[in-house]
KOLGU-4560 file (N, C-alpha, C; in nm, 3 decimals, padded with zeros to 5 digits):
<recs>
<n_xx: 05.771 n_yy: 06.259 n_zz: 00.800 ca_xx: 05.621 ca_yy: 06.303 ca_zz: 00.796 c_xx: 05.526 c_yy: 06.184 c_zz: 00.696 mol: A seq: 1 type: UNK>
<n_xx: 05.411 n_yy: 06.165 n_zz: 00.753 ca_xx: 05.344 ca_yy: 06.071 ca_zz: 00.661 c_xx: 05.207 c_yy: 06.141 c_zz: 00.634 mol: A seq: 2 type: UNK>
<n_xx: 05.142 n_yy: 06.135 n_zz: 00.503 ca_xx: 05.019 ca_yy: 06.210 ca_zz: 00.467 c_xx: 04.918 c_yy: 06.105 c_zz: 00.552 mol: A seq: 3 type: UNK>
<n_xx: 04.816 n_yy: 06.204 n_zz: 00.614 ca_xx: 04.726 ca_yy: 06.137 ca_zz: 00.686 c_xx: 04.677 c_yy: 06.042 c_zz: 00.657 mol: A seq: 4 type: UNK>
<n_xx: 04.577 n_yy: 06.059 n_zz: 00.535 ca_xx: 04.524 ca_yy: 05.954 ca_zz: 00.514 c_xx: 04.589 c_yy: 05.826 c_zz: 00.443 mol: A seq: 5 type: UNK>
<n_xx: 04.702 n_yy: 05.831 n_zz: 00.398 ca_xx: 04.757 ca_yy: 05.723 ca_zz: 00.322 c_xx: 04.858 c_yy: 05.660 c_zz: 00.394 mol: A seq: 6 type: UNK>
<n_xx: 04.932 n_yy: 05.725 n_zz: 00.493 ca_xx: 05.051 ca_yy: 05.717 ca_zz: 00.566 c_xx: 05.155 c_yy: 05.685 c_zz: 00.460 mol: A seq: 7 type: UNK>
<n_xx: 05.161 n_yy: 05.757 n_zz: 00.336 ca_xx: 05.279 ca_yy: 05.755 ca_zz: 00.259 c_xx: 05.377 c_yy: 05.839 c_zz: 00.315 mol: A seq: 8 type: UNK>
<n_xx: 05.513 n_yy: 05.813 n_zz: 00.308 ca_xx: 05.604 ca_yy: 05.910 ca_zz: 00.354 c_xx: 05.612 c_yy: 06.020 c_zz: 00.251 mol: A seq: 9 type: UNK>
<n_xx: 05.589 n_yy: 06.161 n_zz: 00.289 ca_xx: 05.644 ca_yy: 06.233 ca_zz: 00.227 c_xx: 05.699 c_yy: 06.340 c_zz: 00.256 mol: A seq: 10 type: UNK>
<n_xx: 05.730 n_yy: 06.326 n_zz: 00.364 ca_xx: 05.899 ca_yy: 06.410 ca_zz: 00.420 c_xx: 05.957 c_yy: 06.336 c_zz: 00.479 mol: A seq: 11 type: UNK>
<n_xx: 06.083 n_yy: 06.330 n_zz: 00.456 ca_xx: 06.211 ca_yy: 06.250 ca_zz: 00.539 c_xx: 06.333 c_yy: 06.354 c_zz: 00.549 mol: A seq: 12 type: UNK>
<n_xx: 06.336 n_yy: 06.447 n_zz: 00.624 ca_xx: 06.470 ca_yy: 06.497 ca_zz: 00.613 c_xx: 06.480 c_yy: 06.552 c_zz: 00.765 mol: A seq: 13 type: UNK>
<n_xx: 06.610 n_yy: 06.596 n_zz: 00.763 ca_xx: 06.667 ca_yy: 06.634 ca_zz: 00.909 c_xx: 06.596 c_yy: 06.780 c_zz: 00.939 mol: A seq: 14 type: UNK>
<n_xx: 06.608 n_yy: 06.804 n_zz: 01.076 ca_xx: 06.585 ca_yy: 06.940 ca_zz: 01.109 c_xx: 06.713 c_yy: 07.027 c_zz: 01.130 mol: A seq: 15 type: UNK>
<n_xx: 06.753 n_yy: 07.036 n_zz: 01.008 ca_xx: 06.879 ca_yy: 07.142 ca_zz: 00.968 c_xx: 06.852 c_yy: 07.276 c_zz: 01.041 mol: A seq: 16 type: UNK>
<n_xx: 06.933 n_yy: 07.315 n_zz: 01.113 ca_xx: 06.928 ca_yy: 07.433 ca_zz: 01.178 c_xx: 06.921 c_yy: 07.557 c_zz: 01.079 mol: A seq: 17 type: UNK>
<n_xx: 06.992 n_yy: 07.552 n_zz: 00.960 ca_xx: 06.954 ca_yy: 07.655 ca_zz: 00.844 c_xx: 06.825 c_yy: 07.654 c_zz: 00.790 mol: A seq: 18 type: UNK>
<n_xx: 06.745 n_yy: 07.576 n_zz: 00.814 ca_xx: 06.590 ca_yy: 07.585 ca_zz: 00.763 c_xx: 06.524 c_yy: 07.647 c_zz: 00.793 mol: A seq: 19 type: UNK>
<n_xx: 06.450 n_yy: 07.758 n_zz: 00.733 ca_xx: 06.376 ca_yy: 07.843 ca_zz: 00.796 c_xx: 06.220 c_yy: 07.847 c_zz: 00.758 mol: A seq: 20 type: UNK>
<n_xx: 06.167 n_yy: 07.857 n_zz: 00.827 ca_xx: 05.996 ca_yy: 07.837 ca_zz: 00.811 c_xx: 05.952 c_yy: 07.970 c_zz: 00.786 mol: A seq: 21 type: UNK>
<n_xx: 05.888 n_yy: 07.995 n_zz: 00.660 ca_xx: 05.831 ca_yy: 08.129 ca_zz: 00.584 c_xx: 05.699 c_yy: 08.133 c_zz: 00.588 mol: A seq: 22 type: UNK>
<n_xx: 05.591 n_yy: 08.203 n_zz: 00.618 ca_xx: 05.468 ca_yy: 08.245 ca_zz: 00.582 c_xx: 05.456 c_yy: 08.187 c_zz: 00.445 mol: A seq: 23 type: UNK>
<n_xx: 05.363 n_yy: 08.089 n_zz: 00.443 ca_xx: 05.310 ca_yy: 08.093 ca_zz: 00.277 c_xx: 05.172 c_yy: 08.197 c_zz: 00.241 mol: A seq: 24 type: UNK>
<n_xx: 05.240 n_yy: 08.251 n_zz: 00.136 ca_xx: 05.134 ca_yy: 08.363 ca_zz: 00.040 c_xx: 05.098 c_yy: 08.444 c_zz: 00.185 mol: A seq: 25 type: UNK>
<n_xx: 05.155 n_yy: 08.530 n_zz: 00.288 ca_xx: 05.131 ca_yy: 08.598 ca_zz: 00.388 c_xx: 05.008 c_yy: 08.498 c_zz: 00.485 mol: A seq: 26 type: UNK>
<n_xx: 05.003 n_yy: 08.395 n_zz: 00.465 ca_xx: 04.894 ca_yy: 08.289 ca_zz: 00.548 c_xx: 04.944 c_yy: 08.294 c_zz: 00.708 mol: A seq: 27 type: UNK>
<n_xx: 04.869 n_yy: 08.333 n_zz: 00.803 ca_xx: 04.935 ca_yy: 08.266 ca_zz: 00.933 c_xx: 04.903 c_yy: 08.137 c_zz: 00.995 mol: A seq: 28 type: UNK>
<n_xx: 04.862 n_yy: 08.053 n_zz: 00.870 ca_xx: 04.829 ca_yy: 07.912 ca_zz: 00.931 c_xx: 04.916 c_yy: 07.821 c_zz: 00.841 mol: A seq: 29 type: UNK>
<n_xx: 05.006 n_yy: 07.892 n_zz: 00.742 ca_xx: 05.061 ca_yy: 07.778 ca_zz: 00.686 c_xx: 05.187 c_yy: 07.821 c_zz: 00.674 mol: A seq: 30 type: UNK>
<n_xx: 05.295 n_yy: 07.698 n_zz: 00.632 ca_xx: 05.434 ca_yy: 07.737 ca_zz: 00.637 c_xx: 05.516 c_yy: 07.673 c_zz: 00.516 mol: A seq: 31 type: UNK>
<n_xx: 05.619 n_yy: 07.734 n_zz: 00.473 ca_xx: 05.661 ca_yy: 07.700 ca_zz: 00.319 c_xx: 05.844 c_yy: 07.695 c_zz: 00.384 mol: A seq: 32 type: UNK>
<n_xx: 05.922 n_yy: 07.595 n_zz: 00.357 ca_xx: 06.076 ca_yy: 07.560 ca_zz: 00.363 c_xx: 06.122 c_yy: 07.490 c_zz: 00.273 mol: A seq: 33 type: UNK>
<n_xx: 06.242 n_yy: 07.500 n_zz: 00.226 ca_xx: 06.297 ca_yy: 07.399 ca_zz: 00.156 c_xx: 06.403 c_yy: 07.317 c_zz: 00.215 mol: A seq: 34 type: UNK>
<n_xx: 06.446 n_yy: 07.211 n_zz: 00.193 ca_xx: 06.533 ca_yy: 07.128 ca_zz: 00.260 c_xx: 06.575 c_yy: 06.996 c_zz: 00.170 mol: A seq: 35 type: UNK>
<n_xx: 06.628 n_yy: 06.926 n_zz: 00.227 ca_xx: 06.707 ca_yy: 06.799 ca_zz: 00.126 c_xx: 06.636 c_yy: 06.708 c_zz: 00.158 mol: A seq: 36 type: UNK>
<n_xx: 06.552 n_yy: 06.638 n_zz: 00.059 ca_xx: 06.458 ca_yy: 06.534 ca_zz: 00.117 c_xx: 06.502 c_yy: 06.401 c_zz: 00.082 mol: A seq: 37 type: UNK>
<n_xx: 06.465 n_yy: 06.271 n_zz: 00.169 ca_xx: 06.520 ca_yy: 06.158 ca_zz: 00.140 c_xx: 06.365 c_yy: 06.050 c_zz: 00.096 mol: A seq: 38 type: UNK>
<n_xx: 06.247 n_yy: 06.120 n_zz: 00.079 ca_xx: 06.106 ca_yy: 06.078 ca_zz: 00.096 c_xx: 06.091 c_yy: 05.928 c_zz: -00.022 mol: A seq: 39 type: UNK>
<n_xx: 06.142 n_yy: 06.015 n_zz: -00.141 ca_xx: 06.139 ca_yy: 05.890 ca_zz: -00.247 c_xx: 06.246 c_yy: 05.824 c_zz: -00.265 mol: A seq: 40 type: UNK>
<n_xx: 06.320 n_yy: 05.796 n_zz: -00.166 ca_xx: 06.436 ca_yy: 05.709 ca_zz: -00.191 c_xx: 06.588 c_yy: 05.786 c_zz: -00.228 mol: A seq: 41 type: UNK>
<n_xx: 06.596 n_yy: 05.892 n_zz: -00.280 ca_xx: 06.698 ca_yy: 05.980 ca_zz: -00.306 c_xx: 06.722 c_yy: 06.082 c_zz: -00.277 mol: A seq: 42 type: UNK>
<n_xx: 06.808 n_yy: 06.149 n_zz: -00.267 ca_xx: 06.829 ca_yy: 06.268 ca_zz: -00.197 c_xx: 06.825 c_yy: 06.367 c_zz: -00.309 mol: A seq: 43 type: UNK>
<n_xx: 06.711 n_yy: 06.501 n_zz: -00.264 ca_xx: 06.699 ca_yy: 06.562 ca_zz: -00.374 c_xx: 06.657 c_yy: 06.711 c_zz: -00.285 mol: A seq: 44 type: UNK>
<n_xx: 06.669 n_yy: 06.809 n_zz: -00.318 ca_xx: 06.605 ca_yy: 06.968 ca_zz: -00.268 c_xx: 06.473 c_yy: 06.970 c_zz: -00.298 mol: A seq: 45 type: UNK>
<n_xx: 06.366 n_yy: 06.974 n_zz: -00.209 ca_xx: 06.219 ca_yy: 07.004 ca_zz: -00.238 c_xx: 06.182 c_yy: 07.121 c_zz: -00.165 mol: A seq: 46 type: UNK>
<n_xx: 06.094 n_yy: 07.176 n_zz: -00.214 ca_xx: 05.999 ca_yy: 07.281 ca_zz: -00.092 c_xx: 05.913 c_yy: 07.225 c_zz: -00.077 mol: A seq: 47 type: UNK>
<n_xx: 05.890 n_yy: 07.234 n_zz: 00.048 ca_xx: 05.721 ca_yy: 07.182 ca_zz: 00.156 c_xx: 05.641 c_yy: 07.305 c_zz: 00.180 mol: A seq: 48 type: UNK>
<n_xx: 05.536 n_yy: 07.279 n_zz: 00.189 ca_xx: 05.435 ca_yy: 07.381 ca_zz: 00.252 c_xx: 05.302 c_yy: 07.290 c_zz: 00.343 mol: A seq: 49 type: UNK>
<n_xx: 05.312 n_yy: 07.339 n_zz: 00.465 ca_xx: 05.207 ca_yy: 07.288 ca_zz: 00.527 c_xx: 05.122 c_yy: 07.367 c_zz: 00.559 mol: A seq: 50 type: UNK>
<n_xx: 04.936 n_yy: 07.335 n_zz: 00.544 ca_xx: 04.871 ca_yy: 07.419 ca_zz: 00.583 c_xx: 04.806 c_yy: 07.356 c_zz: 00.706 mol: A seq: 51 type: UNK>
<n_xx: 04.752 n_yy: 07.475 n_zz: 00.851 ca_xx: 04.694 ca_yy: 07.404 ca_zz: 00.965 c_xx: 04.549 c_yy: 07.443 c_zz: 00.932 mol: A seq: 52 type: UNK>
<n_xx: 04.505 n_yy: 07.385 n_zz: 01.035 ca_xx: 04.348 ca_yy: 07.427 ca_zz: 01.049 c_xx: 04.340 c_yy: 07.575 c_zz: 01.131 mol: A seq: 53 type: UNK>
<n_xx: 04.428 n_yy: 07.624 n_zz: 01.169 ca_xx: 04.424 ca_yy: 07.728 ca_zz: 01.228 c_xx: 04.540 c_yy: 07.768 c_zz: 01.267 mol: A seq: 54 type: UNK>
<n_xx: 04.556 n_yy: 07.906 n_zz: 01.283 ca_xx: 04.693 ca_yy: 07.974 ca_zz: 01.305 c_xx: 04.735 c_yy: 07.962 c_zz: 01.436 mol: A seq: 55 type: UNK>
<n_xx: 04.686 n_yy: 07.883 n_zz: 01.536 ca_xx: 04.731 ca_yy: 07.851 ca_zz: 01.689 c_xx: 04.798 c_yy: 07.737 c_zz: 01.636 mol: A seq: 56 type: UNK>
<n_xx: 04.767 n_yy: 07.618 n_zz: 01.578 ca_xx: 04.831 ca_yy: 07.514 ca_zz: 01.567 c_xx: 04.941 c_yy: 07.530 c_zz: 01.496 mol: A seq: 57 type: UNK>
<n_xx: 04.946 n_yy: 07.633 n_zz: 01.352 ca_xx: 05.044 ca_yy: 07.678 ca_zz: 01.313 c_xx: 05.169 c_yy: 07.745 c_zz: 01.357 mol: A seq: 58 type: UNK>
<n_xx: 05.114 n_yy: 07.811 n_zz: 01.482 ca_xx: 05.218 ca_yy: 07.860 ca_zz: 01.568 c_xx: 05.289 c_yy: 07.783 c_zz: 01.642 mol: A seq: 59 type: UNK>
<n_xx: 05.211 n_yy: 07.689 n_zz: 01.690 ca_xx: 05.267 ca_yy: 07.590 ca_zz: 01.810 c_xx: 05.362 c_yy: 07.453 c_zz: 01.699 mol: A seq: 60 type: UNK>
<n_xx: 05.324 n_yy: 07.466 n_zz: 01.588 ca_xx: 05.418 ca_yy: 07.398 ca_zz: 01.518 c_xx: 05.531 c_yy: 07.455 c_zz: 01.497 mol: A seq: 61 type: UNK>
<n_xx: 05.555 n_yy: 07.560 n_zz: 01.470 ca_xx: 05.664 ca_yy: 07.628 ca_zz: 01.400 c_xx: 05.747 c_yy: 07.658 c_zz: 01.556 mol: A seq: 62 type: UNK>
<n_xx: 05.708 n_yy: 07.669 n_zz: 01.669 ca_xx: 05.764 ca_yy: 07.678 ca_zz: 01.776 c_xx: 05.820 c_yy: 07.570 c_zz: 01.835 mol: A seq: 63 type: UNK>
<n_xx: 05.777 n_yy: 07.459 n_zz: 01.801 ca_xx: 05.791 ca_yy: 07.332 ca_zz: 01.845 c_xx: 05.920 c_yy: 07.282 c_zz: 01.747 mol: A seq: 64 type: UNK>
<n_xx: 05.914 n_yy: 07.307 n_zz: 01.643 ca_xx: 05.987 ca_yy: 07.283 ca_zz: 01.493 c_xx: 06.137 c_yy: 07.376 c_zz: 01.570 mol: A seq: 65 type: UNK>
<n_xx: 06.095 n_yy: 07.486 n_zz: 01.581 ca_xx: 06.230 ca_yy: 07.567 ca_zz: 01.602 c_xx: 06.282 c_yy: 07.506 c_zz: 01.737 mol: A seq: 66 type: UNK>
<n_xx: 06.238 n_yy: 07.476 n_zz: 01.848 ca_xx: 06.275 ca_yy: 07.410 ca_zz: 01.946 c_xx: 06.353 c_yy: 07.275 c_zz: 01.915 mol: A seq: 67 type: UNK>
<n_xx: 06.353 n_yy: 07.215 n_zz: 01.833 ca_xx: 06.409 ca_yy: 07.081 ca_zz: 01.825 c_xx: 06.525 c_yy: 07.088 c_zz: 01.694 mol: A seq: 68 type: UNK>
<n_xx: 06.475 n_yy: 07.245 n_zz: 01.608 ca_xx: 06.593 ca_yy: 07.273 ca_zz: 01.551 c_xx: 06.732 c_yy: 07.291 c_zz: 01.640 mol: A seq: 69 type: UNK>
<n_xx: 06.693 n_yy: 07.393 n_zz: 01.727 ca_xx: 06.813 ca_yy: 07.422 ca_zz: 01.842 c_xx: 06.854 c_yy: 07.300 c_zz: 01.883 mol: A seq: 70 type: UNK>
<n_xx: 06.792 n_yy: 07.190 n_zz: 01.927 ca_xx: 06.821 ca_yy: 07.097 ca_zz: 02.001 c_xx: 06.910 c_yy: 07.044 c_zz: 01.882 mol: A seq: 71 type: UNK>
<n_xx: 06.918 n_yy: 07.029 n_zz: 01.768 ca_xx: 06.952 ca_yy: 06.950 ca_zz: 01.628 c_xx: 07.107 c_yy: 07.025 c_zz: 01.640 mol: A seq: 72 type: UNK>
<n_xx: 07.113 n_yy: 07.178 n_zz: 01.627 ca_xx: 07.207 ca_yy: 07.280 ca_zz: 01.631 c_xx: 07.329 c_yy: 07.246 c_zz: 01.756 mol: A seq: 73 type: UNK>
<n_xx: 07.271 n_yy: 07.204 n_zz: 01.854 ca_xx: 07.370 ca_yy: 07.159 ca_zz: 01.991 c_xx: 07.431 c_yy: 07.022 c_zz: 01.971 mol: A seq: 74 type: UNK>
<n_xx: 07.352 n_yy: 06.903 n_zz: 01.882 ca_xx: 07.419 ca_yy: 06.796 ca_zz: 01.889 c_xx: 07.524 c_yy: 06.837 c_zz: 01.761 mol: A seq: 75 type: UNK>
<n_xx: 07.511 n_yy: 06.889 n_zz: 01.680 ca_xx: 07.593 ca_yy: 06.890 ca_zz: 01.569 c_xx: 07.699 c_yy: 06.954 c_zz: 01.608 mol: A seq: 76 type: UNK>
<n_xx: 07.682 n_yy: 07.035 n_zz: 01.701 ca_xx: 07.803 ca_yy: 07.094 ca_zz: 01.773 c_xx: 07.887 c_yy: 07.010 c_zz: 01.878 mol: A seq: 77 type: UNK>
<n_xx: 07.813 n_yy: 06.882 n_zz: 01.876 ca_xx: 07.900 ca_yy: 06.837 ca_zz: 01.990 c_xx: 07.862 c_yy: 06.856 c_zz: 02.146 mol: A seq: 78 type: UNK>
<n_xx: 07.720 n_yy: 06.920 n_zz: 02.141 ca_xx: 07.704 ca_yy: 06.925 ca_zz: 02.296 c_xx: 07.572 c_yy: 06.831 c_zz: 02.328 mol: A seq: 79 type: UNK>
<n_xx: 07.597 n_yy: 06.698 n_zz: 02.329 ca_xx: 07.508 ca_yy: 06.619 ca_zz: 02.352 c_xx: 07.483 c_yy: 06.625 c_zz: 02.528 mol: A seq: 80 type: UNK>
<n_xx: 07.321 n_yy: 06.616 n_zz: 02.509 ca_xx: 07.303 ca_yy: 06.607 ca_zz: 02.698 c_xx: 07.327 c_yy: 06.484 c_zz: 02.778 mol: A seq: 81 type: UNK>
<n_xx: 07.388 n_yy: 06.501 n_zz: 02.880 ca_xx: 07.418 ca_yy: 06.379 ca_zz: 03.012 c_xx: 07.338 c_yy: 06.328 c_zz: 03.009 mol: A seq: 82 type: UNK>
<n_xx: 07.380 n_yy: 06.158 n_zz: 03.017 ca_xx: 07.316 ca_yy: 06.074 ca_zz: 03.051 c_xx: 07.282 c_yy: 06.057 c_zz: 03.201 mol: A seq: 83 type: UNK>
<n_xx: 07.184 n_yy: 06.170 n_zz: 03.232 ca_xx: 07.122 ca_yy: 06.132 ca_zz: 03.412 c_xx: 07.106 c_yy: 06.044 c_zz: 03.429 mol: A seq: 84 type: UNK>
<n_xx: 06.992 n_yy: 05.922 n_zz: 03.340 ca_xx: 06.950 ca_yy: 05.843 ca_zz: 03.430 c_xx: 07.015 c_yy: 05.705 c_zz: 03.376 mol: A seq: 85 type: UNK>
<n_xx: 07.137 n_yy: 05.718 n_zz: 03.299 ca_xx: 07.209 ca_yy: 05.613 ca_zz: 03.300 c_xx: 07.169 c_yy: 05.511 c_zz: 03.195 mol: A seq: 86 type: UNK>
<n_xx: 07.068 n_yy: 05.546 n_zz: 03.084 ca_xx: 06.999 ca_yy: 05.425 ca_zz: 03.011 c_xx: 07.121 c_yy: 05.424 c_zz: 02.897 mol: A seq: 87 type: UNK>
<n_xx: 07.219 n_yy: 05.506 n_zz: 02.868 ca_xx: 07.312 ca_yy: 05.466 ca_zz: 02.776 c_xx: 07.416 c_yy: 05.353 c_zz: 02.831 mol: A seq: 88 type: UNK>
<n_xx: 07.454 n_yy: 05.326 n_zz: 02.951 ca_xx: 07.500 ca_yy: 05.276 ca_zz: 03.029 c_xx: 07.444 c_yy: 05.142 c_zz: 03.052 mol: A seq: 89 type: UNK>
<n_xx: 07.309 n_yy: 05.120 n_zz: 03.047 ca_xx: 07.217 ca_yy: 05.002 ca_zz: 03.076 c_xx: 07.228 c_yy: 04.939 c_zz: 02.934 mol: A seq: 90 type: UNK>
<n_xx: 07.208 n_yy: 05.019 n_zz: 02.820 ca_xx: 07.203 ca_yy: 04.981 ca_zz: 02.675 c_xx: 07.333 c_yy: 04.900 c_zz: 02.617 mol: A seq: 91 type: UNK>
<n_xx: 07.463 n_yy: 04.980 n_zz: 02.660 ca_xx: 07.609 ca_yy: 04.947 ca_zz: 02.608 c_xx: 07.613 c_yy: 04.796 c_zz: 02.705 mol: A seq: 92 type: UNK>
<n_xx: 07.558 n_yy: 04.785 n_zz: 02.828 ca_xx: 07.579 ca_yy: 04.669 ca_zz: 02.929 c_xx: 07.487 c_yy: 04.550 c_zz: 02.835 mol: A seq: 93 type: UNK>
<n_xx: 07.407 n_yy: 04.556 n_zz: 02.808 ca_xx: 07.311 ca_yy: 04.477 ca_zz: 02.719 c_xx: 07.332 c_yy: 04.457 c_zz: 02.629 mol: A seq: 94 type: UNK>
<n_xx: 07.401 n_yy: 04.536 n_zz: 02.551 ca_xx: 07.456 ca_yy: 04.506 ca_zz: 02.433 c_xx: 07.577 c_yy: 04.419 c_zz: 02.402 mol: A seq: 95 type: UNK>
<n_xx: 07.695 n_yy: 04.446 n_zz: 02.530 ca_xx: 07.793 ca_yy: 04.380 ca_zz: 02.525 c_xx: 07.785 c_yy: 04.234 c_zz: 02.572 mol: A seq: 96 type: UNK>
<n_xx: 07.655 n_yy: 04.186 n_zz: 02.578 ca_xx: 07.613 ca_yy: 04.057 ca_zz: 02.611 c_xx: 07.573 c_yy: 03.981 c_zz: 02.536 mol: A seq: 97 type: UNK>
<n_xx: 07.580 n_yy: 04.068 n_zz: 02.400 ca_xx: 07.494 ca_yy: 03.961 ca_zz: 02.297 c_xx: 07.621 c_yy: 03.921 c_zz: 02.252 mol: A seq: 98 type: UNK>
<n_xx: 07.572 n_yy: 03.777 n_zz: 02.136 ca_xx: 07.676 ca_yy: 03.708 ca_zz: 02.100 c_xx: 07.609 c_yy: 03.669 c_zz: 01.954 mol: A seq: 99 type: UNK>
<n_xx: 07.718 n_yy: 03.675 n_zz: 01.832 ca_xx: 07.662 ca_yy: 03.630 ca_zz: 01.735 c_xx: 07.694 c_yy: 03.464 c_zz: 01.724 mol: A seq: 100 type: UNK>
<n_xx: 07.631 n_yy: 03.421 n_zz: 01.607 ca_xx: 07.615 ca_yy: 03.256 ca_zz: 01.583 c_xx: 07.783 c_yy: 03.220 c_zz: 01.565 mol: A seq: 101 type: UNK>
<n_xx: 07.870 n_yy: 03.320 n_zz: 01.540 ca_xx: 08.005 ca_yy: 03.252 ca_zz: 01.526 c_xx: 08.082 c_yy: 03.252 c_zz: 01.647 mol: A seq: 102 type: UNK>
<n_xx: 08.040 n_yy: 03.326 n_zz: 01.738 ca_xx: 08.061 ca_yy: 03.315 ca_zz: 01.879 c_xx: 08.077 c_yy: 03.210 c_zz: 01.962 mol: A seq: 103 type: UNK>
<n_xx: 07.969 n_yy: 03.139 n_zz: 01.942 ca_xx: 07.877 ca_yy: 03.048 ca_zz: 02.042 c_xx: 07.974 c_yy: 02.886 c_zz: 02.041 mol: A seq: 104 type: UNK>
</recs>
């Protein structure tokens, strides 16, 4: 996550399924959570808070966050999505054709 005005990295952590978004001081437009963060270059536990312009945007954020948390939980459990479009095979084929300077 980047700060809107400066584009400085202010949050760099995984969507860990164990993280829970809690209302901040009972507000319906802000969330607080704790996570291990790497934004400053070293891993440390931090508490984050986000405040939105209105409760609709805050609710949409939480729903989207939880949606991708569930996806991360599936990935961590080894339940990758099937590659129906064949993109992984195309990428593997393209990579197999690459050569290093030593191989020329």
